[in-house]
Legacy VTK file of the C-alpha trace (Angstrom):
# vtk DataFile Version 3.0
C-alpha trace
ASCII
DATASET POLYDATA
POINTS 305 float
-57.625 -49.278 -65.821
-59.988 -46.546 -64.742
-59.878 -47.468 -61.025
-56.089 -47.477 -60.705
-55.836 -44.142 -62.466
-58.124 -42.696 -60.084
-56.389 -43.894 -57.086
-53.119 -42.543 -58.533
-54.766 -39.141 -59.149
-56.063 -39.167 -55.604
-52.568 -39.942 -54.074
-50.889 -37.197 -56.098
-53.316 -34.546 -54.895
-52.973 -35.781 -51.249
-49.311 -35.237 -51.359
-49.869 -31.711 -53.087
-51.975 -30.623 -49.997
-49.358 -32.386 -47.615
-46.627 -30.351 -48.969
-48.576 -27.161 -48.997
-49.358 -27.500 -45.385
-45.540 -28.104 -44.586
-44.323 -25.159 -46.629
-47.067 -22.793 -45.933
-45.623 -21.333 -42.506
-42.177 -20.846 -43.766
-43.399 -18.956 -46.890
-45.409 -16.600 -44.610
-42.668 -15.977 -42.159
-40.391 -15.086 -44.982
-43.040 -12.612 -46.606
-43.504 -11.124 -42.961
-39.688 -10.138 -42.809
-38.690 -6.569 -44.084
-36.755 -6.273 -47.205
-33.000 -6.148 -46.621
-31.958 -2.523 -46.381
-28.395 -0.867 -45.934
-26.020 -2.452 -43.520
-26.219 -1.021 -40.245
-23.607 -1.394 -37.250
-24.423 -4.029 -34.746
-25.933 -2.702 -31.432
-23.982 -3.258 -28.550
-26.771 -4.903 -26.661
-27.706 -7.209 -29.716
-26.371 -10.398 -27.566
-27.811 -11.093 -24.237
-24.269 -12.594 -23.454
-22.382 -9.238 -24.020
-23.309 -7.556 -20.657
-21.833 -4.323 -21.611
-22.195 -1.875 -18.752
-25.007 0.556 -18.917
-24.334 4.203 -17.997
-25.956 5.609 -14.759
-29.333 6.917 -15.195
-28.846 10.770 -15.979
-25.226 10.206 -17.161
-21.957 10.047 -15.543
-21.096 12.788 -12.697
-17.415 13.537 -12.786
-17.682 14.962 -9.142
-18.465 11.476 -7.965
-15.676 9.707 -9.499
-12.111 9.394 -8.566
-9.655 12.153 -9.422
-5.938 12.980 -9.402
-5.221 16.723 -8.164
-8.758 17.587 -9.056
-8.767 15.998 -12.704
-11.788 14.026 -12.315
-12.741 10.577 -14.617
-15.645 11.857 -16.650
-14.456 15.441 -16.969
-14.753 17.524 -20.336
-11.614 18.091 -22.218
-12.087 21.791 -21.314
-12.261 21.289 -17.662
-9.355 18.740 -17.563
-7.233 21.124 -19.738
-7.771 24.130 -17.278
-6.776 21.987 -14.328
-3.501 21.026 -16.138
-2.676 24.446 -16.865
-3.416 25.465 -13.136
-1.325 22.670 -11.928
1.635 23.039 -14.253
2.162 26.771 -14.865
4.382 28.063 -17.807
8.027 27.840 -16.403
11.562 26.755 -17.276
10.778 23.294 -15.567
7.238 22.677 -16.961
6.135 21.290 -20.228
2.607 20.594 -21.310
1.935 18.661 -24.478
-1.287 18.330 -26.307
-1.644 15.359 -28.739
-4.253 14.980 -31.451
-5.904 11.985 -33.424
-8.180 11.648 -36.333
-10.340 8.906 -38.046
-9.223 7.981 -41.543
-12.015 7.835 -44.024
-14.350 9.688 -41.557
-15.678 13.366 -41.871
-14.539 14.294 -38.345
-12.066 16.929 -37.486
-9.086 16.056 -35.473
-9.604 15.831 -31.559
-7.460 15.762 -28.569
-6.739 12.310 -27.423
-3.888 12.941 -24.852
-2.413 15.654 -22.576
0.965 15.116 -21.003
2.323 17.579 -18.345
5.794 17.103 -16.827
7.596 19.075 -14.142
11.231 18.464 -13.671
12.969 20.949 -11.088
15.894 18.737 -10.341
17.210 18.562 -13.794
18.408 14.837 -15.481
14.967 13.517 -13.980
16.525 13.285 -10.559
13.034 14.363 -9.446
9.889 14.716 -11.665
6.143 15.021 -11.563
4.048 13.949 -14.869
0.460 13.696 -15.455
-1.160 12.019 -18.528
-4.773 12.509 -19.319
-6.452 10.288 -21.901
-9.820 10.980 -23.668
-12.266 8.609 -25.579
-12.733 8.913 -29.341
-15.892 10.202 -31.344
-18.731 9.587 -31.635
-19.649 9.697 -27.923
-19.097 13.053 -26.133
-15.389 13.284 -25.168
-14.517 12.905 -21.493
-11.560 11.721 -19.547
-11.382 7.997 -19.358
-7.871 7.767 -17.708
-5.342 9.744 -15.519
-1.872 8.744 -14.455
0.436 10.459 -12.359
4.128 9.318 -11.877
6.129 11.104 -9.159
9.857 10.663 -8.543
10.887 12.232 -5.018
14.005 14.280 -4.655
16.667 12.635 -2.606
16.459 13.487 1.113
12.698 14.584 0.478
11.070 11.349 0.035
7.895 10.818 2.080
7.302 7.844 4.387
5.304 5.084 3.124
2.879 5.444 6.212
2.292 9.153 5.254
1.693 8.107 1.729
-0.760 5.410 2.262
-2.560 7.549 4.492
-2.849 10.275 2.011
-3.950 7.783 -0.565
-6.652 6.316 1.964
-7.911 10.034 2.552
-8.245 10.327 -1.388
-9.732 6.926 -2.292
-10.887 5.249 0.928
-9.901 1.961 2.471
-8.143 -0.146 -0.034
-8.965 -3.761 -1.132
-7.396 -6.645 0.544
-3.795 -7.577 -0.268
-4.898 -10.892 -1.906
-6.572 -8.831 -4.651
-3.963 -6.382 -4.859
-0.622 -8.521 -4.406
1.640 -5.345 -4.738
0.583 -1.651 -4.154
-2.764 -0.500 -3.226
-5.951 -0.812 -5.313
-9.531 0.289 -5.500
-12.568 -0.364 -7.533
-15.746 1.681 -7.803
-19.098 1.520 -9.564
-20.042 4.522 -12.032
-21.883 6.612 -9.255
-18.471 6.479 -7.094
-19.515 3.747 -4.528
-16.634 1.399 -3.434
-17.163 -2.190 -4.424
-16.464 -5.007 -1.945
-14.019 -7.599 -2.367
-17.010 -10.064 -3.017
-17.835 -8.238 -6.344
-16.855 -10.416 -9.310
-14.228 -9.078 -11.803
-12.053 -7.172 -9.534
-8.463 -6.826 -10.714
-7.382 -3.029 -10.094
-3.696 -3.698 -10.569
-4.041 -4.906 -14.113
-7.237 -2.958 -15.035
-6.385 0.818 -13.922
-5.158 2.293 -16.969
-6.037 -0.582 -19.205
-8.383 1.044 -21.667
-9.270 0.936 -25.355
-9.097 4.481 -26.091
-6.507 4.921 -28.940
-3.415 6.625 -28.102
-2.973 9.830 -29.792
0.614 10.994 -30.538
0.018 13.565 -33.303
1.865 16.731 -32.347
-0.641 19.267 -33.711
-4.095 19.673 -35.126
-2.597 19.672 -38.609
-0.604 16.403 -37.972
-2.784 14.123 -36.138
-2.287 10.437 -35.366
-4.244 8.480 -38.181
-6.652 5.853 -36.754
-8.229 3.125 -38.820
-10.134 1.455 -36.142
-10.752 1.219 -32.346
-11.356 -2.543 -31.768
-9.687 -4.787 -34.129
-12.927 -6.768 -34.907
-14.083 -5.115 -38.237
-17.330 -5.137 -38.679
-17.878 -5.423 -35.021
-20.209 -8.261 -34.388
-22.155 -9.454 -31.329
-19.904 -12.370 -30.988
-16.938 -10.044 -31.021
-18.557 -7.985 -28.244
-19.038 -11.315 -26.002
-15.339 -11.914 -26.411
-14.440 -8.483 -25.468
-16.589 -8.525 -22.413
-14.730 -11.644 -20.943
-11.933 -9.285 -20.100
-12.535 -8.059 -16.379
-10.956 -4.556 -17.470
-14.210 -3.662 -19.405
-16.110 -3.058 -16.142
-16.060 -0.470 -13.298
-13.863 2.279 -12.371
-10.397 1.182 -11.265
-7.678 2.859 -9.190
-4.154 1.355 -8.560
-1.175 3.070 -6.840
2.465 1.507 -6.853
4.766 2.542 -4.437
8.435 2.424 -5.037
9.703 1.590 -1.179
13.215 1.670 -0.194
15.475 2.588 2.876
15.611 0.902 6.284
12.578 -1.498 6.501
11.119 0.060 3.239
9.838 2.893 5.161
10.307 5.619 2.353
8.683 6.107 -1.046
11.114 6.757 -3.938
8.348 6.947 -6.443
4.636 6.620 -6.645
2.633 5.787 -9.958
-1.205 6.195 -9.609
-3.571 5.139 -12.493
-7.325 5.742 -12.336
-9.647 4.815 -15.371
-13.319 4.773 -16.101
-13.123 1.330 -17.900
-16.959 0.902 -18.181
-17.248 4.254 -20.001
-14.161 3.497 -22.133
-15.618 0.045 -23.098
-19.025 1.720 -24.163
-17.030 4.513 -26.287
-14.802 1.944 -27.782
-17.865 -0.130 -29.088
-19.737 3.055 -30.207
-16.650 4.120 -32.014
-16.037 1.040 -33.891
-19.813 0.783 -34.862
-19.532 4.422 -36.184
-16.617 3.467 -38.376
-18.452 0.415 -39.483
-21.439 2.487 -40.635
-19.257 4.625 -42.412
-17.259 1.788 -44.091
-20.882 0.185 -45.171
-22.144 3.423 -46.626
-18.961 3.892 -48.674
-19.245 0.145 -49.779
-22.793 1.067 -50.979
-21.800 3.870 -52.868
-19.252 1.686 -54.633
LINES 1 306
305 0 1 2 3 4 5 6 7 8 9 10 11 12 13 14 15 16 17 18 19 20 21 22 23 24 25 26 27 28 29 30 31 32 33 34 35 36 37 38 39 40 41 42 43 44 45 46 47 48 49 50 51 52 53 54 55 56 57 58 59 60 61 62 63 64 65 66 67 68 69 70 71 72 73 74 75 76 77 78 79 80 81 82 83 84 85 86 87 88 89 90 91 92 93 94 95 96 97 98 99 100 101 102 103 104 105 106 107 108 109 110 111 112 113 114 115 116 117 118 119 120 121 122 123 124 125 126 127 128 129 130 131 132 133 134 135 136 137 138 139 140 141 142 143 144 145 146 147 148 149 150 151 152 153 154 155 156 157 158 159 160 161 162 163 164 165 166 167 168 169 170 171 172 173 174 175 176 177 178 179 180 181 182 183 184 185 186 187 188 189 190 191 192 193 194 195 196 197 198 199 200 201 202 203 204 205 206 207 208 209 210 211 212 213 214 215 216 217 218 219 220 221 222 223 224 225 226 227 228 229 230 231 232 233 234 235 236 237 238 239 240 241 242 243 244 245 246 247 248 249 250 251 252 253 254 255 256 257 258 259 260 261 262 263 264 265 266 267 268 269 270 271 272 273 274 275 276 277 278 279 280 281 282 283 284 285 286 287 288 289 290 291 292 293 294 295 296 297 298 299 300 301 302 303 304
């Protein structure tokens, strides 16, 4: 009886040490992890697949980026507003409107999200010139992320298509090939203002110029701003959601697109021109930062509860 009992004891001891050897690395690894702390927003670079475009070293230089009548992408609100006031001085045919937005459940004051300026000298919109400027939301520094200019020409004063195209080429350089821009004229730049070649992936200026995530502000005054609950619909914003966001080609580069309304014999005259320029890469970073900011506020409020 003694020998079988001894053998049984040895088997039990051996199994104990075997289990200890297997479990020990996992226990050590678990002990080495920091204790869970308060919820924090997901970093934009958390996923290697996200490929969120990084800002140029030293930041954005607005003077290097495309502009419409001197209103450059990357400009501060103060500089852009000064340009608008110079282009659209007070008068019977001019209207300048400033629209505000505000995050709900956040301590930030309302901010200017949109400026629109309109000049209608002919009455009944027979001819008009309208400029819209859009800004990003906090917490990043507020800058211009989109400018659009729509011009309808007075009958008998329409420019020729050739002269309009020459003016656009003077402003933005040689346009991309027609196969990339099936109608209108398009350009794509990097964030230092260098034109990108047609071989660059993800070039879609027609669909991407003006396609931004910055929330639209429609509040008519600082005391009555547009209430914003979020910037991106994924709440909280995860690295997987950022990966899905970055599949969109409009989340990259600086895009310019001009749509010319041609008419007359041989389509030689321009009745309207609609130009959109947008800093899509900056807008993407701002949208991610804004949603992470709102996520952090929501997490802090949840902890308090």
